[in-house]
RODO-2510 file (C-alpha; in nm, 4 decimals, decimal comma):
residues 278
     n   res          X          Y          Z
     1     m     0,1875    -5,4641    -1,1470
     2     d     0,4351    -5,7278    -1,1788
     3     t     0,7043    -5,7935    -1,4370
     4     n     0,5299    -6,0883    -1,6086
     5     e     0,1672    -5,9076    -1,5906
     6     l     0,3366    -5,6175    -1,7452
     7     k     0,4852    -5,8460    -2,0148
     8     f     0,1413    -6,0072    -2,0634
     9     l    -0,0268    -5,6865    -2,1815
    10     l     0,2748    -5,5561    -2,3854
    11     k     0,2346    -5,8828    -2,5717
    12     l    -0,1256    -5,8195    -2,6159
    13     l    -0,0320    -5,4920    -2,7994
    14     g     0,1453    -5,7151    -3,0516
    15     f    -0,1568    -5,8602    -3,2026
    16     p    -0,4360    -5,7152    -3,4139
    17     d    -0,6970    -5,5207    -3,1977
    18     y    -0,5108    -5,6378    -2,9073
    19     r    -0,6647    -5,9777    -2,8934
    20     a    -0,5116    -6,3179    -2,9136
    21     p    -0,5701    -6,6928    -2,8159
    22     l    -0,4231    -6,6946    -2,4625
    23     s    -0,1893    -6,9798    -2,5847
    24     k    -0,0246    -6,7035    -2,7839
    25     i     0,0467    -6,5039    -2,4912
    26     t     0,3991    -6,5889    -2,3470
    27     p     0,5475    -6,3284    -2,1199
    28     n     0,8668    -6,5238    -2,1095
    29     s     0,9732    -6,8825    -2,2573
    30     k     0,9624    -7,0502    -1,9258
    31     t     0,5909    -6,9463    -1,8446
    32     s     0,3998    -7,2487    -1,8244
    33     a    -0,0008    -7,2886    -1,9441
    34     t    -0,1063    -7,2709    -1,5573
    35     e     0,1017    -7,0010    -1,5019
    36     r    -0,0172    -6,7890    -1,8136
    37     e    -0,3751    -6,8372    -1,7242
    38     r    -0,3351    -6,7391    -1,3472
    39     i    -0,1807    -6,4256    -1,4758
    40     c    -0,4756    -6,3733    -1,7042
    41     r    -0,7312    -6,4220    -1,4496
    42     k    -0,5573    -6,1662    -1,2197
    43     l    -0,5424    -5,9087    -1,4803
    44     l    -0,9157    -5,9668    -1,5426
    45     t    -1,0206    -5,9038    -1,1749
    46     r    -0,8401    -5,5796    -1,2123
    47     e    -1,0544    -5,5134    -1,5537
    48     l    -0,7267    -5,4811    -1,7575
    49     v    -0,8184    -5,7592    -1,9716
    50     e    -1,1294    -5,9301    -2,1002
    51     c    -1,1625    -6,2780    -2,1914
    52     s    -1,3677    -6,5624    -2,3464
    53     y    -1,3762    -6,9245    -2,2260
    54     e    -1,4257    -7,2727    -2,3432
    55     v    -1,5949    -7,5683    -2,1301
    56     t    -1,3351    -7,8258    -2,0470
    57     k    -1,5295    -8,0495    -1,8232
    58     l    -1,8967    -8,0708    -1,6958
    59     k    -2,0703    -8,2643    -1,4103
    60     l    -2,4139    -8,3208    -1,2814
    61     t    -2,5026    -8,1206    -1,0059
    62     s    -2,7491    -8,2319    -0,7202
    63     p    -3,0321    -8,0672    -0,8712
    64     g    -2,9439    -8,2464    -1,1757
    65     k    -2,9315    -8,5701    -1,0335
    66     a    -3,2892    -8,5217    -0,8680
    67     l    -3,4257    -8,4201    -1,1994
    68     l    -3,3044    -8,7671    -1,3507
    69     k    -3,4776    -8,9251    -1,0770
    70     s    -3,8073    -8,7702    -1,1201
    71     d    -4,0861    -8,8711    -1,3701
    72     s    -3,9621    -8,8095    -1,7205
    73     t    -4,2957    -8,7137    -1,8302
    74     g    -4,2648    -8,3938    -1,6302
    75     v    -3,8863    -8,3233    -1,6752
    76     p    -3,8793    -7,9520    -1,8238
    77     v    -3,5805    -8,0357    -2,0346
    78     t    -3,5561    -8,0985    -2,4106
    79     d    -3,4397    -8,4288    -2,5354
    80     k    -3,0974    -8,3212    -2,6328
    81     e    -3,0506    -8,1635    -2,2704
    82     l    -3,1726    -8,4674    -2,1130
    83     k    -2,8897    -8,6645    -2,3152
    84     v    -2,6437    -8,4313    -2,1633
    85     l    -2,7784    -8,4843    -1,8143
    86     r    -2,7560    -8,8348    -1,8486
    87     a    -2,3899    -8,8426    -2,0078
    88     s    -2,2638    -8,6642    -1,7075
    89     e    -2,4522    -8,8621    -1,4541
    90     k    -2,1508    -9,0694    -1,3403
    91     e    -1,8527    -8,8612    -1,3776
    92     k    -1,7045    -8,5228    -1,5345
    93     i    -1,7035    -8,5417    -1,8961
    94     s    -1,5678    -8,3208    -2,1875
    95     p    -1,8270    -8,1497    -2,3961
    96     g    -1,7181    -8,3940    -2,6736
    97     k    -1,8708    -8,6919    -2,4779
    98     t    -2,2148    -8,5470    -2,4376
    99     g    -2,3246    -8,6903    -2,7919
   100     v    -2,4697    -8,3708    -2,8918
   101     p    -2,4171    -8,2168    -3,2268
   102     v    -2,1322    -7,9545    -3,2145
   103     a    -2,3475    -7,6755    -3,3536
   104     e    -2,5850    -7,7002    -3,0808
   105     r    -2,3469    -7,8091    -2,8044
   106     e    -2,2497    -7,4903    -2,6459
   107     a    -2,5818    -7,3424    -2,6293
   108     i    -2,7310    -7,6617    -2,4671
   109     i    -2,4406    -7,7025    -2,2100
   110     q    -2,4746    -7,3048    -2,1098
   111     r    -2,8653    -7,3183    -2,0469
   112     l    -2,7977    -7,6110    -1,8218
   113     a    -2,5518    -7,4361    -1,6545
   114     d    -2,7515    -7,1368    -1,6123
   115     r    -3,0223    -7,3511    -1,4494
   116     g    -2,7718    -7,4931    -1,2130
   117     l    -2,8281    -7,8494    -1,3430
   118     i    -2,4505    -7,9052    -1,4189
   119     e    -2,1376    -7,7500    -1,3002
   120     l    -1,8663    -7,6292    -1,5653
   121     e    -1,4911    -7,6352    -1,5603
   122     t    -1,3544    -7,3505    -1,7984
   123     k    -1,0383    -7,2162    -1,9152
   124     v    -0,9584    -6,8909    -2,0868
   125     k    -0,9844    -6,9388    -2,4806
   126     e    -0,9147    -6,5803    -2,5881
   127     v    -0,8065    -6,2681    -2,4156
   128     s    -0,8067    -5,8965    -2,5388
   129     l    -0,6899    -5,5792    -2,3662
   130     s    -0,9722    -5,3672    -2,2374
   131     e    -1,0297    -5,0003    -2,2604
   132     r    -0,9419    -4,9913    -1,8815
   133     g    -0,5987    -5,1818    -1,9499
   134     q    -0,5395    -4,9165    -2,2562
   135     q    -0,5817    -4,6338    -2,0360
   136     c    -0,3534    -4,7980    -1,7600
   137     l    -0,0512    -4,8381    -2,0046
   138     r    -0,1253    -4,5165    -2,1876
   139     d    -0,1893    -4,2577    -1,8907
   140     e    -0,0914    -4,4516    -1,5684
   141     y     0,1735    -4,7091    -1,5609
   142     t     0,5198    -4,6004    -1,4319
   143     s     0,8089    -4,8340    -1,4505
   144     k     0,9624    -4,9403    -1,1053
   145     g     1,3118    -5,0853    -1,0647
   146     s     1,6384    -5,0922    -1,2647
   147     q     1,5980    -5,4376    -1,4488
   148     p     1,5014    -5,4061    -1,8065
   149     v     1,2081    -5,6103    -1,8745
   150     l     1,1164    -5,5200    -2,2439
   151     s     1,2427    -5,6814    -2,5479
   152     l     1,2768    -5,4716    -2,8795
   153     d     0,9548    -5,6339    -2,9785
   154     m     0,7554    -5,5351    -2,6894
   155     l     0,8907    -5,1756    -2,6993
   156     n     0,8121    -5,1341    -3,0617
   157     s     0,4646    -5,2674    -2,9730
   158     y     0,4248    -5,0020    -2,7029
   159     l     0,5521    -4,7198    -2,9157
   160     r     0,2942    -4,7875    -3,1972
   161     f     0,0301    -4,8288    -2,9078
   162     l     0,1134    -4,4934    -2,7857
   163     r     0,1565    -4,3157    -3,1357
   164     k    -0,1889    -4,4798    -3,2391
   165     s    -0,3528    -4,3350    -2,9032
   166     l    -0,2083    -4,0075    -2,9809
   167     s    -0,3421    -3,9979    -3,3467
   168     i    -0,6850    -4,0872    -3,2363
   169     q    -0,7167    -3,8329    -2,9812
   170     m    -0,5775    -3,5357    -3,2330
   171     e    -0,8441    -3,6649    -3,4733
   172     k    -1,1247    -3,6256    -3,2384
   173     q    -0,9917    -3,2785    -3,1357
   174     q    -1,0188    -3,2125    -3,4964
   175     e    -1,3799    -3,3059    -3,4946
   176     l    -1,4843    -3,0936    -3,2276
   177     p    -1,6669    -2,7977    -3,3575
   178     q    -1,4535    -2,4798    -3,3871
   179     t    -1,5613    -2,1729    -3,1882
   180     p    -1,3939    -1,8292    -3,2340
   181     s    -1,1188    -1,7659    -2,9479
   182     a    -1,2515    -1,5506    -2,6374
   183     t    -0,8901    -1,4234    -2,6595
   184     a    -0,8632    -1,3394    -3,0012
   185     p    -0,6699    -0,9877    -3,0480
   186     m    -0,8951    -0,7220    -3,1303
   187     s    -0,7616    -0,3945    -3,3141
   188     q    -0,7417    -0,0923    -3,1525
   189     p    -1,0347     0,1505    -3,2399
   190     s    -0,9638     0,4994    -3,4096
   191     d    -1,0247     0,8373    -3,2757
   192     e    -1,3306     0,8771    -3,4900
   193     q    -1,4503     0,5489    -3,3774
   194     i    -1,4191     0,6462    -3,0073
   195     l    -1,6027     0,9646    -3,0708
   196     q    -1,8750     0,7831    -3,2211
   197     m    -1,8922     0,5594    -2,9056
   198     i    -1,9300     0,8469    -2,6868
   199     r    -2,2159     0,9827    -2,8896
   200     d    -2,3763     0,6189    -2,8611
   201     l    -2,3312     0,6020    -2,5095
   202     d    -2,4311     0,9491    -2,4179
   203     q    -2,7520     0,8715    -2,5940
   204     e    -2,8036     0,5205    -2,4532
   205     l    -2,7448     0,6277    -2,1073
   206     g    -2,9111     0,9438    -2,1350
   207     t    -2,6332     1,1657    -1,9815
   208     g    -2,7239     1,4750    -2,1767
   209     n    -2,3915     1,5397    -2,3342
   210     y    -2,2240     1,5051    -2,0132
   211     l    -2,0933     1,1278    -2,0187
   212     p    -1,8733     1,0361    -1,7160
   213     i    -1,5423     0,8987    -1,8365
   214     f    -1,5987     0,5670    -1,6149
   215     h    -1,8715     0,4457    -1,8886
   216     l    -1,6226     0,4837    -2,1780
   217     r    -1,3536     0,3353    -2,0122
   218     q    -1,5254     0,0357    -1,9204
   219     k    -1,6209    -0,0166    -2,2825
   220     l    -1,2707     0,0244    -2,4117
   221     e    -1,0817    -0,1437    -2,1240
   222     p    -1,0231    -0,4715    -2,3303
   223     l    -0,8868    -0,2760    -2,6340
   224     l    -0,6777     0,0456    -2,4542
   225     s    -0,4433     0,0741    -2,1878
   226     r    -0,5132     0,3424    -1,9252
   227     d    -0,2729     0,5756    -2,0715
   228     g    -0,3511     0,5145    -2,4257
   229     f    -0,7129     0,5777    -2,3339
   230     d    -0,6337     0,9033    -2,1796
   231     e    -0,4110     1,0003    -2,4793
   232     a    -0,7001     0,9619    -2,7085
   233     l    -0,9357     1,1788    -2,5135
   234     y    -0,6425     1,4329    -2,5129
   235     r    -0,6264     1,4077    -2,8699
   236     l    -1,0237     1,4308    -2,9476
   237     e    -0,9814     1,7541    -2,7067
   238     g    -0,6938     1,8923    -2,8876
   239     n    -0,8690     1,8696    -3,2165
   240     d    -1,1893     2,0256    -3,0464
   241     q    -1,4111     1,7673    -3,0748
   242     i    -1,4771     1,7103    -2,7183
   243     e    -1,4305     1,8898    -2,4121
   244     l    -1,3312     1,7333    -2,0631
   245     s    -1,4370     1,8912    -1,7340
   246     a    -1,3392     1,7866    -1,3717
   247     l    -1,5691     1,6350    -1,0947
   248     v    -1,7406     1,8685    -0,8397
   249     e    -1,9760     1,6394    -0,6607
   250     a    -1,8074     1,3426    -0,5682
   251     s    -2,0814     1,2223    -0,3318
   252     r    -2,2821     1,1041    -0,6338
   253     y    -2,0231     0,8329    -0,7472
   254     s    -1,8147     0,5450    -0,6018
   255     q    -1,4656     0,5634    -0,5404
   256     e    -1,3844     0,3165    -0,8345
   257     q    -1,6061     0,5373    -1,0515
   258     i    -1,3860     0,8352    -0,9604
   259     s    -1,0567     0,6493    -1,0321
   260     a    -1,1811     0,5691    -1,3719
   261     g    -1,1335     0,9673    -1,4492
   262     i    -0,8254     1,1233    -1,5762
   263     k    -0,5966     1,2306    -1,2915
   264     q    -0,4696     1,6012    -1,2556
   265     r    -0,1627     1,7181    -1,0743
   266     s    -0,3905     1,9294    -0,8725
   267     g    -0,7669     1,9413    -0,8284
   268     s    -1,0255     1,6936    -0,8925
   269     p    -0,9787     1,4514    -1,1871
   270     l    -1,1290     1,5046    -1,5427
   271     f    -1,4433     1,3392    -1,5201
   272     f    -1,7271     1,4305    -1,7933
   273     i    -1,6930     1,4293    -2,1627
   274     k    -1,8702     1,6815    -2,3822
   275     v    -1,8950     1,6297    -2,7560
   276     t    -1,8439     1,9556    -2,9408
   277     t    -1,8904     1,8677    -3,3174
   278     k    -2,1887     1,7297    -3,4823
***
């Protein structure tokens, strides 16, 4: 994007809804009407702006001439459409010379053009910043070079645009349904809660009051560190609420399950939990 194209878009930011007559968009004081339209059409091809047009001239095409020479009783046009064709038969004319009332003129001319009976010359009437243009200015454009190109008015318009975009984005986020955070901190369970959890797991898994530690560790892993887990079981054992026993037949369990036991300085890890209180 060159300097004049950037200025063109920034000028648009200063108008309500980023929309204005093309004649009001002046990248600089020396920009001619022809240059202004050239810039506009270039931006249009990149979908950075949207335009509306007005017809400046119209002329009869070969199919239109052939239609006028045909039998008028079979001509598939209305009287007013025929009037436009005849008015433009010899030379290019402006819409005002068609002799058709202003209220109907645009629709009639467009119908004839769509059927290929007349050819139109147009100029851009109004231009607006497209969604793609807003995205480009907000998220993609990076300034290059060292020469300042922005007036204070352009800079103010750009800053207002960015603030408005940020405000709209924040409003959309606030409208999204709020869901509980999956990472919300949870309180650590008490020893009594851990004891009840042991009872529940033993009943659920049918381990006959001989619960392998890895089942409980998996359950409490998000809440307790390894050391915190081991200390909680030692407290329960010290209060004669559970008994911990070592693993004898290691072949029945995976290495990961065995590693979940409480390591001892010598011998097999403590691996089973037995509840000794009701």
